[in-house]
C-alpha positions in Angstrom: 54.8 -89.8 106.3 56.5 -86.7 104.9 55.8 -83.2 106.3 53.6 -81.1 104.1 55.6 -78.4 102.1 53.4 -75.6 103.3 53.8 -76.5 107.1 55.0 -73.3 108.7 57.1 -74.9 111.3 58.9 -76.9 108.6 59.7 -73.7 106.6 61.1 -72.1 109.8 63.2 -75.1 110.4 64.5 -74.9 107.0 65.4 -71.3 107.4 67.1 -72.1 110.5 69.2 -74.8 108.9 70.0 -72.4 106.0 71.1 -69.7 108.5 73.3 -72.0 110.5 74.9 -72.9 107.1 75.3 -69.2 106.1 77.1 -68.4 109.5 79.4 -71.5 109.0 80.3 -70.1 105.6 80.9 -66.6 107.2 83.3 -68.2 109.6 85.0 -70.1 106.9 85.5 -67.1 104.9 87.3 -65.4 107.9 89.4 -68.5 108.5 90.5 -68.4 105.0 91.8 -65.0 104.9 95.4 -64.6 103.7 97.1 -61.5 105.5 100.7 -62.3 104.4 100.6 -59.6 101.7 98.6 -56.9 103.4 100.7 -56.0 106.3 103.7 -53.9 106.4 105.3 -55.2 109.4 105.1 -58.0 112.1 103.4 -55.6 114.5 100.5 -55.0 112.0 100.4 -58.6 111.2 100.0 -59.4 114.8 97.3 -57.0 115.4 95.4 -58.1 112.2 95.7 -61.7 113.3 94.2 -61.0 116.7 91.3 -59.2 115.0 90.7 -62.1 112.9 90.9 -64.5 115.8 88.3 -62.4 117.6 86.1 -62.2 114.6 86.1 -66.1 114.2 85.2 -66.4 117.9 82.3 -64.1 117.6 81.0 -66.0 114.7 80.9 -69.3 116.6 77.5 -71.0 116.4 76.5 -72.3 119.8 74.6 -75.5 119.1 72.3 -75.2 122.2 71.6 -71.4 121.6 68.9 -70.4 119.0 70.3 -68.5 116.2 67.1 -66.4 115.9 64.1 -66.2 118.3 61.7 -64.0 116.5 60.4 -62.7 113.1 59.0 -59.5 112.0 56.7 -59.1 109.0 56.5 -55.4 108.2 53.5 -53.8 106.4 56.0 -51.8 104.3 59.5 -51.7 104.0 61.0 -49.8 107.1 61.0 -46.1 106.3 59.2 -46.4 103.1 55.7 -45.6 101.9 53.6 -48.7 101.2 53.1 -49.1 97.4 49.8 -50.4 96.2 49.7 -54.3 96.3 53.2 -54.5 97.6 54.1 -56.6 100.6 56.5 -55.3 103.4 59.8 -57.0 104.2 60.4 -60.0 106.6 63.2 -60.1 109.1 64.3 -62.9 111.4 65.6 -61.4 114.6 68.6 -63.0 116.4 71.6 -62.7 118.5 73.9 -61.6 115.6 73.8 -60.6 112.0 73.9 -63.6 109.4 74.0 -63.1 105.6 74.1 -65.4 102.7 76.7 -65.4 99.9 75.2 -62.5 98.1 75.1 -60.4 101.2 71.4 -60.5 101.8 70.4 -60.8 105.4 69.2 -64.1 106.9 69.2 -63.0 110.5 69.1 -59.5 111.8 71.0 -58.4 114.8 68.6 -57.8 117.8 70.4 -54.4 118.3 69.7 -53.0 114.7 67.0 -50.3 114.4 64.9 -52.6 112.3 64.7 -55.1 115.1 63.4 -52.5 117.7 59.6 -53.2 117.0 60.1 -56.9 118.1 60.4 -55.4 121.7 58.2 -52.3 121.5 55.3 -52.9 119.0 52.1 -53.2 120.5 48.3 -53.3 119.6 48.1 -49.6 120.5 51.3 -48.8 118.5 52.0 -51.6 116.1 55.1 -49.7 114.5 54.2 -50.9 111.0 54.5 -54.6 112.2 51.7 -56.8 110.5 53.0 -60.0 112.4 55.4 -60.7 115.1 56.3 -64.4 115.5 58.0 -65.8 118.5 59.9 -69.2 118.4 60.0 -71.9 121.0 63.3 -74.1 121.1 64.3 -77.3 122.9 68.0 -77.1 123.1 69.1 -75.8 119.8 66.0 -77.4 118.0 63.1 -75.2 116.8 60.0 -76.9 118.2 57.1 -74.2 118.3 56.1 -70.9 117.1 53.5 -68.2 118.2 52.0 -65.2 116.1 50.6 -61.9 117.2 48.8 -60.1 114.4 49.4 -56.5 115.6 47.7 -54.7 112.7 44.5 -56.9 113.0 42.0 -55.0 115.2 39.8 -58.2 115.5 42.5 -60.1 117.3 42.5 -59.6 121.1 45.8 -59.0 122.8 47.0 -62.1 124.7 49.8 -62.9 126.9 52.6 -64.8 125.0 52.8 -68.4 126.2 56.4 -68.8 124.7 57.5 -65.6 126.4 56.2 -66.9 129.7 57.9 -70.2 129.2 61.2 -68.5 128.1 61.2 -66.4 131.4 60.2 -69.4 133.5 62.6 -72.0 131.9 64.8 -73.8 134.6 68.2 -72.5 135.1 71.1 -74.8 135.3 74.6 -73.1 134.9 75.6 -69.6 134.5 73.2 -66.6 133.8 72.0 -66.4 130.3 71.0 -63.6 128.1 67.4 -62.2 127.7 67.5 -61.0 124.1 64.2 -63.1 123.4 62.3 -61.6 126.3 63.4 -58.0 126.6 60.3 -55.9 127.6 59.6 -52.5 126.3 60.6 -50.6 129.5 63.8 -52.6 129.6 64.5 -51.9 125.9 64.2 -48.1 126.3 67.1 -48.5 128.9 69.2 -50.8 126.8 68.9 -48.5 123.8 69.7 -45.2 125.6 72.6 -43.3 124.1 76.3 -43.5 124.9 76.6 -39.9 126.0 74.4 -40.2 128.9 74.6 -42.0 132.4 71.6 -44.2 133.4 70.9 -45.3 136.9 68.5 -48.3 137.2 66.7 -48.8 140.5 65.3 -52.4 140.3 63.9 -54.7 142.8 64.6 -58.6 142.7 63.8 -60.2 139.4 63.3 -57.0 137.5 66.2 -57.8 135.2 68.5 -55.0 136.0 71.6 -56.9 135.6 70.5 -58.2 132.2 69.4 -54.7 131.2 73.0 -53.4 132.0 74.8 -56.2 130.3 72.6 -55.9 127.3 73.1 -52.1 127.2 76.9 -52.7 126.9 76.2 -55.1 123.9 74.0 -52.4 122.2 76.5 -49.7 122.9 79.2 -51.8 121.4 77.1 -52.5 118.4 76.0 -48.7 117.9 79.5 -47.3 118.8 82.0 -50.0 118.2 84.9 -47.9 116.9 84.7 -45.4 119.7 84.4 -48.0 122.3 87.2 -50.1 120.8 89.5 -47.1 121.5 88.2 -46.1 124.9 87.3 -49.6 126.4 84.4 -51.0 128.4 84.2 -52.4 131.9 81.6 -54.2 134.0 82.1 -54.1 137.7 80.6 -56.5 140.0 80.3 -57.1 143.7 82.5 -60.2 144.0 84.2 -62.9 141.9 81.4 -65.4 142.3 78.9 -62.9 140.8 81.3 -62.1 137.9 81.7 -65.9 137.3 77.9 -66.1 137.1 77.4 -63.4 134.5 80.6 -64.0 132.5 78.9 -65.9 129.6 76.1 -63.3 128.8 78.2 -61.0 126.6 80.1 -63.7 124.8 76.8 -65.4 123.9 75.9 -62.2 122.2 79.1 -62.2 120.2 80.9 -59.6 122.5 84.2 -60.9 123.7 86.2 -57.6 124.5 84.4 -56.3 127.7 86.6 -56.6 130.8 85.1 -57.6 134.2 86.5 -56.6 137.6 85.3 -55.8 141.1 86.1 -52.5 142.8 88.8 -54.3 144.8 90.5 -55.2 141.5 90.5 -51.6 140.4 92.2 -50.4 143.5 94.7 -53.1 143.9 97.7 -50.9 144.8 98.7 -53.0 147.9 98.0 -56.5 149.1 95.0 -56.6 151.5 95.9 -58.4 154.6 93.5 -56.7 157.3 90.0 -55.8 158.0 88.3 -52.7 159.5 85.5 -52.7 162.1 82.3 -51.2 161.0 83.1 -47.7 162.5 86.4 -47.4 160.9 85.2 -48.8 157.5 82.3 -46.2 157.5 84.7 -43.2 158.2 87.3 -44.4 155.7 84.5 -44.8 153.1 83.2 -41.3 153.7 83.8 -38.7 150.9 85.4 -36.3 153.5 88.4 -38.4 153.4 89.1 -37.2 149.9 89.4 -33.6 151.5 91.8 -34.9 154.2 94.0 -36.6 151.6 94.1 -33.6 149.4 95.2 -31.4 152.4 97.9 -33.9 153.5 99.4 -34.1 150.0 99.5 -30.4 149.2 100.9 -29.8 152.7 104.2 -31.1 151.1 104.5 -28.0 148.8 106.4 -25.3 150.7 107.1 -21.7 149.5 110.7 -21.2 148.5 113.0 -18.9 150.5 116.2 -19.1 148.6 116.9 -18.0 144.9 117.9 -20.7 142.3 121.3 -20.0 140.4 121.9 -21.7 137.2 125.5 -21.9 136.0 125.9 -22.3 132.2 129.5 -21.9 131.1 130.8 -18.6 132.3 127.4 -17.2 133.1 125.1 -17.3 136.1 121.4 -16.8 135.8 119.4 -16.1 139.2 115.9 -16.7 139.8 114.7 -14.9 142.9 112.8 -16.4 145.6 109.8 -14.2 145.0 109.7 -15.2 141.3 109.7 -18.9 142.4 106.9 -18.3 144.8 104.8 -16.7 142.2 105.4 -19.8 139.9 104.4 -22.2 142.7 101.2 -20.2 143.6 100.2 -20.1 140.1 100.5 -23.8 139.7 98.5 -24.3 143.0 95.7 -21.9 141.8 95.3 -23.8 138.5 94.3 -26.9 140.4 96.0 -29.3 138.3 97.2 -32.6 139.7 100.2 -32.8 142.0 102.4 -34.9 139.8 101.6 -32.7 136.7 102.4 -29.6 138.5 105.7 -31.0 139.8 106.5 -32.0 136.3 105.6 -28.4 135.0 107.7 -26.7 137.8 111.2 -27.2 136.4 110.1 -26.1 132.8 108.5 -22.9 134.4 111.8 -22.1 136.1 113.7 -22.6 133.0 111.4 -20.4 131.1 112.2 -17.5 133.5 116.1 -18.4 132.7 115.4 -18.3 129.0 113.8 -14.8 129.3 116.9 -13.5 131.0 119.0 -15.0 128.3 117.0 -13.4 125.6 117.3 -9.9 127.3 121.0 -10.3 127.5 121.2 -10.8 123.7 121.2 -14.6 123.4 118.9 -16.7 121.4 118.3 -20.0 123.2 115.9 -22.6 121.7 113.7 -25.4 123.3 116.9 -27.5 123.7 118.3 -24.9 126.0 115.1 -24.7 128.0 115.1 -28.6 128.6 118.7 -28.4 129.5 118.0 -25.7 132.1 115.1 -27.7 133.4 117.5 -30.6 134.1 120.1 -28.5 135.7 121.1 -29.7 139.2 120.3 -26.4 140.9 116.7 -26.5 139.5 116.2 -30.3 140.3 117.2 -29.4 143.9 115.0 -26.5 144.2 112.0 -28.5 142.8 112.7 -31.5 145.2 112.6 -28.9 148.1 109.6 -27.0 147.0 107.4 -29.7 145.4 108.8 -33.1 146.6 107.7 -36.5 145.1 105.1 -38.2 147.1 104.2 -41.8 147.2 100.5 -42.4 147.6 100.6 -45.5 149.7 103.2 -43.9 152.0 100.8 -40.8 152.3 98.1 -42.8 153.3 100.4 -45.0 155.8 101.4 -41.7 157.6 97.9 -40.5 157.9 96.7 -43.7 159.4 99.7 -44.2 161.7 100.6 -40.7 162.8 97.9 -39.0 165.0 99.5 -35.6 164.9 99.7 -35.6 161.0 96.1 -36.8 160.8 95.0 -34.3 163.3 96.6 -31.5 161.5 95.0 -32.3 158.1 91.5 -33.6 159.4 91.0 -30.4 161.4 87.4 -29.3 160.9 86.7 -32.2 158.7 86.8 -35.2 161.0 86.1 -35.1 164.7 88.3 -36.5 167.4 86.2 -39.8 167.5 86.4 -40.3 163.8 90.1 -39.7 163.9 90.5 -42.2 166.5 88.5 -44.8 164.5 90.6 -44.6 161.4 94.1 -44.7 163.3 95.9 -47.9 163.5 96.3 -49.3 167.0 99.7 -50.4 166.0 101.4 -48.4 163.4 103.0 -50.1 160.6 106.8 -49.7 159.7 106.4 -49.8 156.1 104.0 -50.1 153.1 104.8 -53.8 152.6 104.5 -54.6 156.3 101.0 -52.9 156.8 98.1 -54.8 157.1 96.0 -52.9 154.6 92.2 -53.2 154.6 89.9 -52.9 151.4 88.9 -49.4 152.5 92.6 -48.3 152.8 93.2 -49.5 149.3 90.5 -47.0 148.1 92.3 -44.3 150.0 95.5 -45.0 148.1 93.6 -45.0 144.9 92.3 -41.6 145.8 95.8 -40.3 146.6 97.0 -41.8 143.4 94.5 -40.0 141.3 95.5 -36.7 143.2 99.0 -37.2 141.9 98.3 -38.5 138.5 95.1 -38.7 136.5 93.4 -42.1 136.3 92.8 -43.5 132.8 89.0 -43.1 131.8 87.1 -45.6 129.8 84.3 -45.1 127.5 81.7 -46.8 129.4 81.4 -48.5 132.8 78.7 -50.8 134.2 78.4 -50.7 137.9 76.2 -53.5 139.2 75.0 -54.1 143.0 76.0 -50.4 143.3 73.9 -49.8 146.6 76.7 -51.5 148.6 79.4 -48.9 147.6 80.8 -46.3 150.0 81.1 -42.8 148.8 84.9 -43.2 148.3 84.3 -46.5 146.3 81.9 -44.4 144.1 84.7 -41.8 143.6 87.0 -44.7 142.6 84.6 -45.9 139.9 83.8 -42.4 138.6 87.5 -41.9 138.1 87.4 -44.8 135.5 84.8 -42.9 133.4 85.3 -39.2 133.8 85.2 -38.8 130.0 82.7 -41.6 129.5 79.4 -42.7 130.6 78.1 -45.3 133.1 75.2 -47.7 133.7 74.6 -47.8 137.4 72.4 -50.9 138.7 71.2 -51.5 142.0 68.3 -51.8 144.6 68.4 -49.7 147.6 66.5 -52.4 149.5 69.3 -54.7 149.1 72.0 -52.5 150.6 73.8 -54.7 153.3 76.8 -52.7 154.2 77.0 -50.3 157.0 77.6 -47.5 154.4 75.0 -48.6 152.0 73.6 -46.0 149.6 70.8 -44.0 151.1 69.8 -42.3 147.7 70.7 -42.6 144.1 71.0 -38.8 143.8 73.6 -38.9 146.6 75.5 -41.7 144.9 75.5 -40.3 141.5 77.0 -37.2 142.9 80.0 -39.1 144.4 80.3 -40.8 141.0 80.7 -37.5 139.4 77.4 -38.1 137.2 74.9 -35.7 138.8 73.0 -35.4 135.5 72.3 -39.2 135.1 68.8 -40.3 134.4 67.3 -42.5 137.1 64.8 -45.3 135.9 62.9 -47.6 138.1 62.0 -51.1 137.1 58.9 -52.4 139.2 57.8 -55.5 136.9 59.1 -58.6 138.3 60.0 -61.4 135.6 61.9 -63.8 137.9 60.7 -64.1 141.5 57.2 -65.8 141.7 54.2 -63.9 143.1 53.8 -65.6 146.4 57.7 -65.3 147.1 58.0 -61.6 146.2 54.8 -60.8 148.2 56.2 -62.4 151.2 59.7 -60.8 151.0 57.9 -57.5 150.4 56.6 -57.6 154.1 60.2 -56.4 154.9 60.1 -53.3 152.6 58.5 -50.8 155.2 61.4 -51.6 157.4 64.3 -51.6 155.2 63.4 -49.0 152.3 60.1 -47.3 153.1 59.9 -45.1 150.0 60.5 -48.0 147.4 57.7 -49.4 145.2 57.2 -53.1 145.8 58.0 -55.4 142.8 54.9 -56.7 141.1 55.5 -60.2 139.6 54.1 -60.8 136.2 54.6 -64.4 136.4 51.5 -66.4 135.6 53.0 -69.3 137.5 52.7 -68.4 141.1 55.4 -70.7 142.0 56.0 -73.0 145.1 56.2 -71.3 148.5 56.2 -72.8 151.9 57.4 -71.8 155.3 58.3 -74.9 157.4 59.1 -75.4 161.0 61.9 -77.9 161.5 63.7 -79.6 164.2 67.2 -79.5 162.9 69.7 -79.7 160.0 68.4 -83.2 159.0 65.0 -81.7 158.0 66.8 -78.9 156.2 68.7 -81.6 154.1 65.4 -83.2 153.5 63.9 -80.0 152.2 66.9 -79.8 149.8 66.4 -83.4 148.7 62.7 -82.4 147.8 63.8 -79.4 145.7 66.2 -81.6 143.9 63.4 -83.8 142.6 62.3 -80.8 140.3 64.1 -79.8 137.3 66.7 -76.9 137.6 69.1 -75.7 140.2 68.6 -75.4 144.1 70.4 -73.1 146.4 70.6 -73.6 150.2 71.1 -70.1 151.5 72.2 -69.9 155.2 73.8 -67.4 157.7 77.5 -67.5 157.2 78.0 -69.0 160.6 75.7 -71.9 159.8 77.4 -73.1 156.6 79.8 -75.4 158.1 77.2 -77.3 160.0 75.0 -77.5 156.9 78.1 -78.7 154.8 78.8 -81.5 157.1 75.0 -82.5 157.0 74.9 -82.5 153.3 78.1 -84.7 153.2 76.8 -87.1 155.6 73.5 -87.5 153.7 75.5 -88.1 150.4 74.2 -85.0 148.6 77.0 -83.4 146.5 77.0 -79.7 146.6 79.0 -76.6 145.0 80.1 -73.2 146.3 78.8 -70.0 145.0 79.9 -69.2 141.5 80.8 -72.8 140.7 78.9 -73.9 137.6 76.1 -76.4 138.3 75.7 -79.5 136.2 72.9 -82.1 135.7 74.7 -84.2 138.2 75.3 -81.6 140.8 72.5 -79.1 141.0 72.7 -77.9 144.7 74.7 -74.8 145.7 75.4 -74.1 149.5 75.4 -70.3 149.7 76.5 -68.2 152.6 74.0 -65.2 152.9 76.7 -62.8 152.5 77.3 -64.0 148.9 73.9 -64.6 147.8 73.4 -61.1 146.1 72.9 -61.2 142.4 72.6 -65.0 142.2 69.5 -67.0 141.4 68.3 -70.4 141.4 65.2 -72.2 140.3 64.5 -73.5 144.0 65.8 -72.1 147.2 65.9 -73.6 150.7 66.4 -70.7 153.1 67.8 -71.9 156.5 67.0 -69.9 159.7 65.9 -66.4 158.8 66.7 -65.3 162.3 70.1 -66.3 162.1 70.6 -64.4 158.8 69.5 -61.2 160.5 71.5 -61.7 163.7 74.7 -62.4 161.6 74.8 -58.6 160.5 76.0 -55.7 163.0 72.5 -54.1 163.1 68.9 -55.2 162.5 68.2 -53.1 159.4 71.3 -54.5 157.5 70.2 -57.9 158.8 66.7 -57.5 157.4 68.2 -56.3 154.2 70.4 -59.4 154.0 67.3 -61.5 154.7 65.4 -59.7 151.8 68.1 -60.5 149.4 68.1 -64.2 150.5 64.3 -64.5 150.2 64.4 -63.3 146.7 66.9 -65.7 144.9 64.2 -68.1 143.8 62.9 -68.4 140.4 60.4 -71.3 140.8 60.1 -72.1 144.5 61.0 -71.1 148.0 61.0 -73.2 151.2 61.9 -71.4 154.4 62.9 -73.6 157.2 63.3 -72.5 160.8 63.7 -73.9 164.3 64.0 -70.4 165.9 61.1 -67.9 165.6 60.8 -66.0 162.4 61.7 -62.2 162.7 58.6 -60.2 163.6 58.8 -58.2 160.5 57.8 -61.3 158.5 54.6 -61.7 160.5 
């Protein structure tokens, strides 16, 4: 039996097929471009070929990803007055723009202004929308649709069934985009301008990471040429997290955004050592920047001897007091150490040129450059303003108690100085057992000597765990650009965790940033987030608890067990459901649980490894759980998670993170008593 021609679902499927065909034609047009006659040289040819290759990749049609997910029927053409009897325009909203051979749009990019009402229109403010249609998919096949008649006062507002299904859809594999489910409060952040920095405080499941990634995609759409010149960067807490999110932007057609950890940014030396908590806190304190500046500029000494420049039969003398005036003027200007050192010989040469002109000579710029390179001038610069290697500077501070005491006086007390000093001084930069905090100090010293390159926009995720010095390191990468800062104060699990966003933004160099708070939970089920929120009064008393908007309350159970066999059984039960399962445990218990899973014949992955239909269980140390999510979570021994941290508050915050990784269900297993804060 044939499908009726006027069947709406059939018509929408036809439009999907035509749109896929048009996208394929767009890709073929790019592939067929002949650039042999349009490039002047091989450099231009290579650059253009690379651009074409990137464009071809961006036009890829992912078979299991819907090409469009919504439709808007306007009452009138956007921005125009309604003519009598005229109908408004219709737009299909998708991940990228698709047009036919005549250039008419078949799918509108979700970032375009005309798409905005798909996310923000409501019964109270329909934004000239007569109908908003959402589409449901199974794989890449369009299987359902759902209409909202926003301009019809007789139609009651209702919760979108397809929207709920998309939010609650099981997760297998890496993080996916949320273009079909962006909510109005999220859309406001996504579409905020490039010039301003935005800080998003969001509890578990509020979509802050997705909002940050989609803001990058929006900014690249709205300011592509500018950001192509200046660059964009996403900074995550660890490699597992970056691997988890790495497919989101490519799915939106954005292939040029770099990803890194803070450790990647400051990788000036090889990390071989670790700090205890006390040392790490002091090294991460913003006061260390003052210590470094003092230690660096202590290398500048005032001249006591004149400089005598010999040129031919003439001798030109620059008195010591004149040299001192030049040095003090450079210090007062506050320019970077290396830039001032490079300027010093030119300033000395200028004084010599003035003397030459007074004697009747007519020197030009070439003479000034020659004087600046004169051996006497070079020797004076070396004595007065010597070159400093940033790693050697930090090495001396951490190895030489007298040098540290001299430059930390009035900044660090004696106990703090003892905390950062190495027990066994290193002989060289290469042999030193540098810690992650030491690398940040070297980065600070490097910037004091030579300015760090600034990008156009930086996204900083899980920012609550950064030290003040790490914030400064990130801030150096966007001094002339803007940032999106994402985090949750309740999930800060380092001894130096951020106490307030205002303080963090000051260290970042973005005091004027706008702070937004997301409190609607889309990911974590109601029963799970309610249970986890019992910890909030103990870990972040001032924060608003997340309120889940999920209609499905999810599965939640606290189960007393006898041993690891029962934990394995709980994992086996979770795996009977569709989607992924994460077994989260205190780091110290991971080897025992790994052995138990292997003995039971249950395959498992490590965090960051991509799940498949065959292997859907991931064994996750609690220290690496932040930012990850699974359909079902089995949380092993909450007490052990708390006890695995140096103090109770940090332990409870780590537990809060572990409790809020579940999308559909959470089973808490324990043989030891639960922490009293969960009572």
